[in-house]
N, C-alpha and C positions, 0 to 999 in steps of 0.2 A: 318145434325147430324150425325157424323164420326162415323165406323161399332162401334169402340172403349166405345161413348160415352152409345150407343143406349143400347151397351151391360148390360153397368152400370145400367142403368134406369131401365134394366129390371128384375135388383136382384130380387130374389125369385120366380121369374116365373119359372117351372121346365124340361116343355115342349119344342120342340125343334120350335124355332121361324125366320114366314122370314121375312127378313129387308124389312124398304121400298125399301130399291134398288134390290132387287128380290133375295139375299142370304139369305143362307139357314144357322144359327149359330149354335151350342152347346152352355151349357149352360156357360154362366161369369165366373166357374172359369177353364172349358175347354176351349173358346175362353184367359181368360190371358194367358191360358197357347202351344195358337199357335203360328208361327213366324212370327214377327212382317210384319205389310207389306213395301212395295217398298218406297219407295220415288223419285218420276222423276220429274226436275223440266224440263219445257220450257223456250227456250225463244225466243222472235218469233216478227219480225217486216214483211212491208210490205211496195211495191212503194218506195223504196228509192233510183229507178232511176239516178241509177249514182251523187248521189251530196255529191260525198266527198267529199266540204268542202263544210263549210256549207253553207244553200241557205242566202242570203238577203232580205231582205223590210221581209214582215209579216209572206212568208215559213221560217221565220229562227227562227221563235218565236215558242212555242206553251203553252196551262195552263198560259200567261202570262211571261216566261223565255226565253230567248233566250239559242236554242237546234239545233245541228246537225252537220252532222261534219263526219266523218270519226277516226278520231284520239282521238273522245269522242267516239264516240261509242264503235269500239273498248277494251276502258277505260271501259266504262259501264257494257256492257256485261264480260269483263275481273272481276272486282269488285263482278258484280250479282252469277260470278257464284263460285264466294271462301264467298260469303258470304250462301252460298247455304248449307241447312247441311252434316257430313262427311260424311253422309252413303246415301248421298243425290245424285244422277246422274245426268249432266246437257246433254242436245243435243237440241242446235239452230235450228231452225228452219224460214224459210221466207215466204208469198204469191203470190209471183209474180211480178214481172214487180220491178225486181231489175235494170234492163238495159232494155232500151228504154228513151226517151222525157230527154236524160239526156246535163244537158252541158259540154259546148266544154274540158273538160279538160279531158274527158269521153266518148265522143262523138268521137272524133278528131283521135279513137284508136281502136272503134269501141266494144268499151263499158268495152276492155278488164281489165282495171284499177280497173273497180268495178270490175269486178268477182277479179281481184288477194287480194285485197283488203279485200272482204267478204271471200274470202279465209280465208284470212289469220286471220280476227276473230273469226275466231272456226266454222262459216256456218257447218251446215248436208246437209237436204236437203230445195229442195225451192221450190214450186208449180212455173210453166213458169203462166207467165200472154201474157194479148192479146199483150203487147212493147217486149215480148221477141219475137214475131214474125215479129217485122216491119222490118229484112232484111232478112224472108224465112226461111223455115226452114232447111234449112242445114245451114245457117249460125249457130242457135240456137244452133244444132249438132255440128258447130268448136264448137262454144262457151264450147260446153260441157266438149268436147272430148280435144283439145288444136288444136294446125295447126296454120301456117303464113296466114293471109286477101289473100283469094285468088288472090283479087286485087291487095297490097295497100300493102303485103308479112307481113312483121312485122318491125311495122312502128318505136318501137322505138329501132330494133336491136336487140333485144334479143328476142329467142322462147317465142311461149303462148304454156303454157304446158295445156291449158287447166282451169276448174274447179277444184278447193276442195271439192266442195261437188257435190249431186246428186240432178238434176234435176228430176221431178216428176209429168210424164202428163198423170192423166189416157186417157181424156175424145175429148182428140186432137191423130186423128187415118190418117193412111195414107187412099189416099181415095183407090184405087192401090187393096194394100193388104186387108186393115179395122186394121190392128193391129198399134199398141198404138204407136205412135210417138219415144216416150221416154220412159222410165219404169213409171209404172202407181203406184207402190206404194213401200215401201221399208219397213224391218222389222228390227226390234233392240232391239239386246238383251241387258237388262238391270233385271244383276241383276239371270240372270237364268228365269224373266219375258218378251214373249214381246210384245214392240209396234209397232200398223201401223202406218204406214203415208199415206195416200193415196193422191197427188197433182194435179192439176185440176185450167182451165184459168173459164172465160165463154164461157157458149153456145155460144153469139153471140158476139165473136169473129172477126167473119168473117164480121160484119157489121161493123167495127170501129177499121180497121187493114184494112191495102191497099189490092189491090187482090194480090198483086204479094208476099205479105209476107205471105197468107193460099194456097196459089195453091198448088193443092193438098189432102189437108188434108179436114178433115171431125168435128162438131167439138159435140161432143153427151152432152142428159142434164145432169147438173151438179147431182141434185139428184140421177137419177136412177146408172149411173154412177158409181158414191159412193154408193151408197148401194150393183152394181152388185159385188164392190172390199172389199167392209166388210165382203160379203158372203162369198166368196175367202179365205182375209181373218182369219175370222174364220174356216173356212177346213184343215184350217194349223195351230191350236190354238192358235192365237191370241184376245185378248178379250178386249186388251184395242188399240182401233182407233180413229186414231185424221186425219183427214180433211186437206190441206190445200190447203184452196182455195181463188183462184185469183175472187171473187164476194162481195160486201159488202148489207150496205144498212146504209142509215142514221135515226140519233136522234137529238130530240128533239135543237136548238137552245142553252136551256137551258140547255143543258145538260153539265157533262164534262166529262172529257178521264177518268174515270170513272164508267159512269153513262150509261147507258139505258135508255131515258127519249125520249118514246112514237118511237119506233126503229120499222126501215119503210126500205121498198126495197123487194130487190128480193135474200138479201138474209135470212127474218122472213121464204117467202113460200119454199124454200130451205133446211135449215134446219128444218124445219115442217113436210116435207117429206121425210128427211130423216131418217135411221131404226134406231132401237130404241139403237143399241148397240156399233153406232159412239156419244164418248162421248165427244168432243172437235174439235170448227169448229176453225182455223185459216181464218180467214179473208184478204181482200182489197176489192180495185177498188178504194173506193170511196171517197179516201185519208180524211177516219171520223173517231176517235178515241169512241169506245165505250167497254162495259163489259158485255154482257146481259151472262143471262139464256133463251131458245128457246126450248121449247121444251123437256124441260130436259136436255140441252147439254149445252156448256157452252160456247161460242158465242165470240171472240174480236178480233179486229181491235187494230192496233197501229200508225193511222192515216198516215205523208207520212213519205219521207228525210227523212227518219234514224231523228225523232224526239224522237223518242218514244219506247221502248222496253218493252213488255211483257212480264209479268215475269208473269209463269204456274205453280204452284205446285202440282202434282199429286200426290197419297195417290194408292197404287195400294196391290188389295189383294196377300201374293205369292203365293197362292194353288190355284186361279184360273183363279188368272191373271184379275180381274177385276177390276174397278174405285170403291175405292171406294167413294174419296170425288176427289172433283178437285175445283180448284180458283185460279185467277188470278187478274194482279195489270197491270195499266199500269207507267210505270216510263220514267220522262223527262229523258230524253236523255245530262244534261245541260255542260255545256262546265265552268264549273268548277270548273272539275279534273283536270291531268296532260294527257294529248295528248300522244296514244299510240304510242312510238320510230317510230318502224316500219311502220306504217299508216302514219308518215309523212316522211320518207320519200321513201313512194312510191312516194308520191303526188311527192314532191320535183324532183325525178326521171323524173318523165313525166311532171313532167312543164319546166324543161332541157331542151324536146325534143320538146314540145309546140312550143317551142318560143316566139320571142318579138311580134305576131299575135295577141293573144291572146287581151293584153293591148293593142291594134289601137283605136285611139280616133275616131268615127265610123264616132258621130254626140252627142250636145247638147239638154235636157229639162231643160225648165223654170222651170216645175215641176214636183214629182212623178205622174208617170200615173200609173192605174191598168189594172191589170186585171180583178176585180171585175166588176160584172151583177147589173145594177140597176135590182131592185123591180120591176115588170109591172104584176100591179092587182094580190096584195100578191104572187106571185113568182117573183124566181130571174131565169126570162125567159123576161130580157131590153138587153140592148143596155150595152156598156164596150168600159171604153176609150181603153185601149189600142187595143180592138178587135174592131173597128172605125179606130185606126190607121193605123193600120192594110191591111183593107181593102185601106183606101185610099193609101199606097203607094199601092197595089197591082189594082186599075186602073192605078196610076201615071206613074205607067211602063208598060202597054199595050193600054193604051187610043189611044194614037198615033200609038202607033209599027200597035196595030193590031183594032184597029174600040171598045172598051171596051167604053159604056157607066155607065156600073156599077161593081161594084168584092161585093162580099161576100163571108167572113171570118167563120171558123169553130168554137166556143167557145173551143173544145180540142186542138185545135193546138198552141192555143194562154198559153204559159206554166207559165211565171215566170211576175211581176212588172216592170218596166223599174226606178231606180230612178233616182233622180233629177240634173241634174249637167251634167258634160260628158259622154258619154258610149261607149263604147269600146265592143271594135268587142265580147269580150268575152260574155258579157251584151246580145247584141243583140242575139246573137248567140246561149243563153238560152232560149232567149223571146221564139223564133221560128226554133228547132231546129231537124223538121224531114228530112228537106232538099224537102222540097216537090218540082213539078215544077208546075209553073202559066198556069194553060189549061183559053185560050178563047174562046168561044163558041156562036154558035145560039138558043137563046130561045124566045120561042113567045112570047107572053104575056098573051098567054095562061095559058103555063107555067113557066111563071115568078111567077103568081098567086096562082097555084098548088105549085112551089115550098116556097113560102111563107109558105099556110097551111099547107104542111109538117115539119114545126116543129112545131107545137103543138100537131102532134101525134109521133113525136120522144122525144118531151120535150127540143130539142135545137133551140138554137135561131143563126139566123145568122148574122154575122155583119156585115151592110149594108156599104158603103161608104158612101164620103160624098153628093153625086148627086142621092140618094138614099128615097125617105118619103111615108111614105104610113099611117095610120088608124085602129087601133084593138080596135076590140069589143068583151069586157070580155064577152057579156051575149051570144054570137057567137059560135055553133054549133062547134064541132074538128068533122073533116073525121075521117074517119078512115084507116089502113096500108093498106087495099088491093085500099079506092078511096078517098088517100088523096084531093083530088079536090074536094070532094064532103063538104067540108068546110065549113065554112063563119065568121071563127077570123077575117081576113081580110076583112076590111069594100071595098067590090068593085067600082070603080073609085075613089080609094081614089091613091094611087102606081102612079105615075109621079118618070120619072128621067128625071136628070134637070130640073125639072121644067115642065114639057110634061107627061099627062098624055099616064099613057101605054096601049090601046089598043090589045083585046084580039088579032085578026090576023096578027097583026103587030109584025118583026124580029128588034130580040136589043142583038149588044155585050155582054158578062155580062163574068169574068172574077172569075175564082175560083184558087184553089188548085186542084191537078190532084189525090188525097184523094177524095176528095169531085166530081171528074168528073169522077167517076167512084162508082158515087152511095155510098160515107160512110157517117159513121152516117147517115145512113136511108136515105138519101136523098134525092130516087132515080131518079127522075126529069130527072135531069139530067145529068141519062145516056139519054138521050134521044133529047142531044140538041144535033147538026151539024153543020159542016163544023170547028172541034174544031183545035189550032193550041195550041202546046205546045212551053213555051218563056220558063222565063229565072227560078234559080230557086227561091224558098219566099221568102227565108230570105237576095239574093242578092236585092232583090227590098227593103224592108226593111230598106237595107243599106245606101242603093245608095235616097231612100226617107230621112232618117233622115241626110245624110248627105248634102240634097241638102233643106231641109227643116229648117235645124238648125235659134232658138233655136225650138226646140218643143215643141208646148204645148198643153193638153191634151184636145179632140176634143168636144164638147159640145155632150149632151146624146139631141137629139130632130130627131130623122132620124126616132125612131118609138114612137108615138105618137096611145093613146084611146081614141076612145070615148067620156071619160069627160073632156077629153083636147080640142077633135074640134068636134064638134059638129056635127050631122049627120042633112040633111037638111029633 
């Protein structure tokens, strides 16, 4: 109930009353005579990932509707601002991963087009996500401040002016100095009332970004950092505090875009540990949609790829600066509105510069090949048709060349589905946009078993090449972060490579990408590999395989089986 409503319900009371929100009010007549609250509308998005054009396949729909695309996102943002109450003030914010893992149209220009597009669309503040660090801290600072790329220059022939919005990064510190890489927070004044925005990415960023990307940086605990800067903001007279956090959670599969059914994941613990002075948490990272109240805080997420905008309405006490009420709605960015002309012009300009390479056909598929993981004993930790296909491509690129007998692909590196029919270079790039190098190295059989056990510690399945077979025991134990090798999920003796059982003391040549070989996603066993040889870019291997094997079909999901399918003796 809002404060005015509470006051009306208290008619007849003569004493001062303390409301449920902690504000002291006077009698109803005195209250009604007070200044009206300040109305603030926040429009929030997250995990845009450079999707200037509508994503294809299932990534381009949400809540049963086609959605996304910068032309429609800009129009929807403008309409939501127009619908705001006359006295309402609108601030547009984002919770990270605006760039990185982007389609070719943006990635070919180091994501400058996306920054230009979001600046045109009126973005004011954004937290950094883990993908903002894909090309390192110096590149992130260039993205913020402007200037041509130090290697590729100004690819489209025009100067890059930098972001028209402010990136905020409260918990990424320069290791050498202890200072934040970027401004930790911003204070936005609205009709004399101060609104504070704190921006952060997940503390675990170094585990999911290449070591080069986070070199020289240290990442701090999300809740502790938010609380630290909330105290600093309050000392500056800021009582309305919004955290833009690139970390999130997941609700039950039955939950809709505005539900909060069984919310779980890191966001729950983080929100519970945040100071009560924090009013709103705009979250991201998990690509989920939810609209929650956690520990008295409004906690939201707008899925991914610009398919949703979170419309948040705040009512702020003009005298105290406190939030009186907060509510949110996730709104679908439908494509039944007029495309924004400025966004259309921007997209056409960059597509012209990109030239014919994007549309070059590199292969064909017989059916759609999805990145979706199958269910393995009740969890989505099984194989992926497209993930298996990529592992096969990486093995094909290194078997004769480097003597590889197996390849493994990380799930986070598979970014989109492949449609049925002709596959263009641009489509292949969208599937594998990171330009990681393939690395072939020696692992012992014992290390291979330990690597597979680490899957259950990290919660991530490595997609295996066609040469790999092994059996998982759902009743087995999971190792610890310090000793994954102690786990017993993978049945000993079941792992085979090319039909031959793996033995603990033998050595095997295995191909992964350089992100994994550096211990990415928590697969630290790979850092102990020896005789490493760096090979071609993963995308080049994928394109070569599609060309050589066309038409390509979805591989069977029979490389990882359970004891229910293959009973142990």
